[in-house]
N, C-alpha and C positions, 0 to 999 in steps of 0.2 A: 504493500500500500504506500501511496505517496504521502509526504508530510507526516510521517509516523515516526515517533521516537523509538529507537531500537536499543535494547541492552542484550548483548550476547553472553549467554552463560555456557561456559565450557565445563561439562560435568566430568566426574571421576579424577579430578585433581586432588588426590587424597592426601598429599603431603607436599611440603615446600620443595622437595627434590623434583617434583613434576611441574613446577611453576613455569619453567621455560616453554612448555608445550602450549601454553596459553597464547603465545605471540603468533603462532601459526594462524590463529583465528582472525587476526587483523587483516589477513588477505581477503576476508569477506567484505571489507570496505566500511565497516562500522566503527565509530569512535570509541564506544564503551564496551570493553570485553572483560569479563570477570571469571576467573577460575574457581569452581566450587566442587564440593563433594557432598552429594545428597546423603550418602551412606554415613559419612563421618560428621555431617553438619558443619562443614568447613566453609567459611566465607559467606554463609547464607545471609547473615545480617548485612554484609556489604551489598549483596545482591538486592535485598529488600530496600536498603537505603537508595540505591541507584534507581530502582523502579519508582519508589514513592516520590523521589525528587521531581519526577515528571508530572505528578498528579497534584502537587501543591497548588494553591491558588496563586494568581499572578503577582499579587503584592508580596507574598512571601518569597516567591522565586526571585523577584527583582531584588529584594533585600539581600538574599543569600548571594547573589551574583556581585553585588557592589560593595558589600561590607566584609571586612576581614574578621573572621570569627576566632576569638581567643579564649581558650579554656584555661581557667586558673586551677591548677591541680597540685596535689601534695598530700603529705601525711596530715592527720588531724592536729590542730593546734599549732600550726606553723605560721599562721597569720594570713591565710588565703582570703578570708572574708574581710579582714581589716584592709587589705590591699584593694580588694574589690570595692569596698565602700569609699575608700580614699580616691580611687580613680573616677567613680561616678559622682562623688561629692555629696552623697547622702547615705543615710542608714537604711539600706534595703535588705541586708541580711543580718540576722540576729548574731551578735558577737559576744561570746563569753569565754571564760578560761577553761571550760570543760571540753575536752576533745570530742569532736563529732557532733556538736550541737547544731551545725548548719546541715539540715537533713536533705533539702531539695536543691536541684539545680535552678539557678535564677539567670535568665538571659536578659541583658540590658543593652539596648542600642544607644550608642553615643557618637558624637562627632567631635573629633580633635583635629585642630588645624585644617579644617575643611574636608577631612577624610572620615569615612564611616567605619565603625567597628561594632561588633557584638561581643560583649563580655559574658562568658559562661562561668558562673561561680558554682563550685561543686563541693559535696561532702568529701572528707578525707578518704584517701585510698588506704584500706587496712589490710593486714596480712589475712589471707583467707583462712588460715588455720586458727585465727583468733576471733572469727566472727561468732558472736554469742547469741544474736537474735536476728529476726527478720529485718529489723530497721537497719542494722549495720550491713546486712547482706545486700539490701536494695540500695543503700547508699553507695556501696562499691559498684554495683551495676550502673547506677546513674553517672558516677565519675567516669567509668570506662566509656559509656555512651557519649558523655560530653567530649571526650577526646575524639571519638568517632566523628562527631559533628563539627569539630573545630578545624581550622586551617593551621593554627599555631597554638602550642601549649606553653603556658607560663608555669614552670615548675618552681614552686616556692619551697625553699629550704630554711630551716631554723639554724642560723649561723652559730648559735651557742652549742648545737649538737654537730656542727660541721656537715657531715653527710652520712647517712645510714644505708644499710643494705636495701631497706624499703625505698629510699629515695632513688637508688640506682635502678631498682626494679621498675619504678614508675617511669623514669627516663627511658628505660628499655621498652616499656609499653608504648610510649609516645612514638618512638622510632619504629617499633613493630607495626604500628598502625599507619605509618607513613606520613606523620605530621611534623611540622617544624617545631623547634624547641628553643626556648629561652629559659635561663636559670636565674632566679632571683634569690640572692643570699639575704634573707630578711632578718629583722631585729639587729641590724648592724650597729645600732646605737647602744646595744648592750655589751659590746666588746669593751674591755678595759682601755682607758685612755693612756696615752704615752707609750704605746707599743705599736708603732706604725708597721713594723715588719710582720706582726702577727696577722694582720689582714692580708698582706701579700702571700704569706705562707698558706693561709686558708684557701685563697683563690687558686693558688697553684695546686694544692692538694685536691680540690674539687675537680679541677681540670683533669688531673691524672686519673681520678676515679671514674670520670665520665668520658674516658678516652674514645669510646665508641660513638659519641654524639657529634663527630666531625667538628670539634672545636666550637661547640654551642656557645653563644654569647652569654657572659655572666655579668649580672648587674647587682650592685649592693644597694639594698633598700631598707627603709624603715617606714612602716605604715603609720607610726606615731608622729614622726617628724616630717613625713612625706619625702624623705630623701630619695632622689633620683626617680621617683615615680613617673614624672613627666617624660622621662627618656624611654619608658617601656614601649610607647607606641611607635617611635621612630625605629627602635631596634626590631620591633615586630614587622614593620614595613620591609626592612632589609631581609629578614628571614623569609617573609612571605614572597618577596620578589625572587629570591633564590629558589624557593620551592616551586615557583612557576616557570623558571628559566629553561630555555632550550638552547643547547650549544650547537653551533653549526657543525656539520659533518666533517668539514675540513679541519676544524680545531680538534675534534675528537680523534681523528686519525693521526694528527700530529702527536698525540699522546702515545700512540702505538710506535711511531718512529723513535720517540724519545726513549721509550722503554726498551726497544730493541737495541738502541745505541748504548745505554748506560746501565741496564740491569740484566742480570742473569735470569733467563726464563726457566720456569720449573720443568722438570723432566719426569718420566715414568720410572726412572732408575735403571732403565735398560738402554740408555743412550738415545732415547726419542724425546725431543724437546717440544714444548708447546709452540705452536705457530699461530700467531694472530693475523687473520686476513684483513678484517675491517670491523668497525664498530658503528652502530647507529643508535640515536636516541629515539625510543619508541613512545615515550610518554613523559609527562611532567606532573607535579603535585601528587606524589614525589617524582623527581627526575629518575627515569628508568632507561637503562642502556642494555643493549644486546651485543655481545662480542661473538663474532663468528671465527671459530678456531678449528684446528685439525682434530683435536680430541679434548673435549671439556673435562674428561676424567683426570687429566693431568693437572688441572688447576687446583692449587691448595689455598687454604685460608689466608696465610701470610701474603701470598701474591695477590689475592683478591683485595686484601686490605691496602696494598700498595697502589693498586689500580684505582680504588676509591679515593685515596689521598691525592692522586694525580688529577682526578676529575674535580675534586674539591678546589684544587689550586687554580684551575682555569675558569671555574665558575664561581659565582657568589653563593657558595653552598655551606657557609658556617651554620651549624645547627639544623641542617637539612639532611634527612635520610636519603641515601643513594641506593637505588636498586640496580644490581648488576646480574645479568644472566649470561650464561655461556652456551653457545649453540654450535654443534658440529656443522660445518659447511658440507652440503651434499656434493658428492663427487659427480662430475659431469661425465657422460658417456664418451 
């Protein structure tokens, strides 16, 4: 049918190892292709989101297209709702010192310096093993769904605790869902005075712990004094723009030439080395790349990390997840 929105669902993509098979479906000519597994319930929520996006009313669709959606996420009691209230300039979320008292997501549309944003405030993400009642369970679900609906996530950390395993898990969740990431070291005003090196050490340590987030921007904040809160939107713009970026094919293939010139390519241990033929970007938000090679089984994790680092260098991809897939080039007869 003409003038009909189409979402292509590629079934039996049971595990991440099979994700590269999805890109063959782009040959059908449709923009939106999602790999799912009906048997394992994999990516079904993403499919539903893609379908329902086309049946929302016109006003909602227009708002979603023009406004950058920011999910404010983090553990309970790190100051998420205080930052949310400070950003919108009013008390919209109940704020107390009791962890997890903000139960529901609150979406607020605001305009800052002529640009539209939607702030999504969520309940704290808790360890699943410690969920004691239905309220906490559904708070966790709402938080994860908020990340799903966002373009960029603002991960709020309590600087007095530096960074915890749960913080890293949340950052990993943001990247797993393909969203941009900004890190706010909140309660900065509680650090002892007269120790300037302490702050530098904390920032450096957080960067080391979040090494997998492609050098996500870190901002020091205080919801009480409103320190640096005005900078959040500009940083969000940078991350969002990187999230949407497409790199020209010529620049991408220059990466290959550089790698071939300066880095040792992995081998299968039997004298057969990886050969990269070419690379193309097949999507954005998040940026997604397919490398055509002689044997994708030769690729190891350290080499893939190097590839991602090279891509981050030529694009504005700080805090942006990069998807890389390896595909064997078919031999011609």
